[in-house]
C-alpha positions, 0 to 999 in steps of 0.5 A: 916924481923923478922915478915916475918920470923915468918909469913913463919914458920907458913904457913909452919908448920900450914897451912896444918893442919888449912886451906890448903890455899897453896894447895886449896886456899880459895876453901878449904871452900866449904866443911866446909860451906856445913857441917855447912849449910852455902853453898848457894844452890838455891838462898840461900834457903838452906844451904847444898846439897847432891850433894855437894861432887861433888864441894868438895875441894879435886875435885878442888885440883885435878885440880889445876896446879898452886900450886906454889908462883906465884899468886898476890904477888910472895913473899908470902909464902901462895901463895893462888892464884890457877889456872887450865892450858890446860882447854878446853873450850866447849862454847863461842867465845873461844870454843875448845881452851885450856886456863888457868883459874884463880881459882876458889876461894870459892866464885865462886865455890859457886856463879857459882855452888851451888847457882844455884843448879849447882854442876858440877866443869866443869861449874864452871871453864868454867864460871869462865873463861868467867866471868873473860874474859868479866869482870864480878864479879862472885859473883854478877853474880851468885847471879843474877843467883840464883835470876832469876832461882827462878823466873823462877821456881816460874812462875815469869819468863817463856820461853816467858819472857826469850827468850826460856831459861829454867832457872830452877835450875841446868840448866847449859846449859842455864845458860852458854848461859845466860852468853854469851848473857850478853856479847854480849849485847843480849836477857834475858842476857842483861836484867839479867845483870841490877842486882837483885835490877833493876830486882825486880823493872822491874818484879814489874812494869810489874806485874810478881809476888808478890812484897812482894816475890820478895823483899823477895828472892832478895838477894841485899842491897844497890844495891849490890848483897850478897856474898856467905854465908847463914846468917839466924842463925847468926844475927851478920853476917846479920849485917855484910852484910846489915850494910856495906857502899858499900853493902853485901860483906864479907870483912868487917865483916865475923862473922858466926863462931864467932856468930853461931858456937862458940858462942863468941858474944852472946849479942847485945852489943858483936855483936855491938862491933864485928861489930864496930871493924872488918869492921874498922880493915879490912878497915885498910887493904885496906888503907895500901895496904895490905892482910888480909889473913895472918891475920886470915886464918892461926893462931898461935899455942898460939891464942886459949889462947889469951884473944880475939882469934877472933881478932888473937892478935899476927898477929894485932901486926904483922901489928903494927910492920910492919907499924912502921918499914916501916913508921917510925911513932908512931903507935898502935892498937887503932890508927889503928882503928881510922884511919879507923874510919876516912875513914869509917865515911867519907864513910857513909856521902858520902852515905848520900850525894848520898841519902842513909846512913840512917837506911832504907837503912841498911834493908835486904831481909828477905831471909838473915834472915829466911825462906821465903818459906814452902819448906825452913821452912820444909827442917829445920822443926826440927830446927825451931820448936825447936827455936820457943819453946826454944828461942821465947817461942812459942809452935808450936804444932798443928800450921801450917807452915804458922803460924810457919813461921810468928812467926819466921819472927816477931822474927827475924825482931825484933832481927835485928832492936835491932841490928841496934840500938846496932851497931849504938850506938857503932859506934857513930851514931844516931838511924837513922844511921847517924854519930853524930857531937861529934863522928866526932869531936873526930875523927878530922873529923868535916869538914865544908862539913861533918857537913853541911850534918849531921846536919839535921839529928842529934837527 
C-alpha cells in the first residue's frame, strides 16, 4: 500500500511534466520521435517529416475522450489507455456507424500513419478501429504496408500485380481498401497478409525486383515485422530488435535514448550489459503479470542522482518490495534477473528446437542499420559524411554517394557483428548464440531435454 501511494503521488505530481501519460497515453511520443529523427517514415527510410505536425500528440489529445481511469486496470492512476468516442466511420462494413475506437497508441499512430507516408489522423483512427475489429496487429500491418508501398514505388509491384490498387506512399484510400481486402480474404490484401518474410520470398521467386534490395528493405526478423523506431543511429537498439527471441518488438530493450541521445552505453561491453539486463528485467513483468510502464515512463525526482538512472533503481525496488509483500518469499533484484534468465534461455533453446536460435537468425535487414538508397543517404548527407570522417576515418571528399554508402555499410555491418559477440558473451552463450552448458547449470536449467539440444552446438 505504501508503494502504491508513492506511485500515485509521482503520477499526480510528475506526469504532466515528464510524459503526459494520463492525458495522451503513449501517443505523447509521436512528436518526440520526430524531433529526434526516430519516427519511421516511408518504410523506415526517414526518421522525420515536415508533415509530422499533423499527427502531433496534441492532435490526438484533442480527440481523446476516454481520459478517465477506465483502461486496462481500473485502479491504475496512470490510466494511459485512451479512446475516441462517437467516431463516424467512412469505409468498410461499419461505414456510417459511430463507434468507440481504442487509442491510438504511439505505435499505431506511426504504423497506420507515417510509415506509409500518411499524415492523416482520421485514416489512423479508422484503420485502428478496423485492425482491432478484424483482429490484426497494427504494428505488423503498418510495417507490411510500408514494405509493399516501397515495392510499388520501385516498380517491384504495379497495378496489374496489386489488382488495380495504387500503393504509393501517402495513398490513404487504397491503403484502407487493402486492409478491407485482407479481412475479406480477397485480392492483393490476402497476399499482403502473408507478412514481409513471405512477401520477400514470393517476389524473389517471381523475379520481381532485386533480391538484395528486397532483403535490405524488408523490415522483419525471425518472421516478425519491426516495431516503430528508426534504429540506424543506435547500435544497441539494433541489437534490442534483432536479438529478441520472438522477433523485433520493443518490449525487451528500448535503448535508443540511452544509446543515441544520452550516450550512456558507449562501449560494446556497456551495450552488451544493457542487452543482458533490460531484456531479462522486462521479461519479468510478463512472468508475474505486472505492467512495465510505471517503472520507466514517469521517474522519481531523485532518479537523475541514482547510480544507474537508466534502470530507475527506486522503481526496481518497488517491484521487489511488492513481490515480497504479495508472496511472502525472500526476493531481491538479482533473483529477479535470474528468474527471467531461466525463462529467456529456455525460450532461446525452444527456438533452437524449431530450427532457429543461432547467430544467423539474429541477422537484421540493412535498413535497420543504415541507408539503403541514394535518396536515403542524401537526405542526411551532412550527418553521414561527418561520420565517415570522424568515426570511420575515411575522407568522403570527391567520392560518389554509392562509394560513401558502401563504406558506411562495411563499417555498420562489422559493428553489428562485434555487438553480437559481446552480447553472446555476456549472456553466457557461444559465439553461435547458443546457451553454454555451464551457464545452464549455473541457472539450474541443465535439464536433460535442454542439454540434448545444446550439446551439438558447444564450442
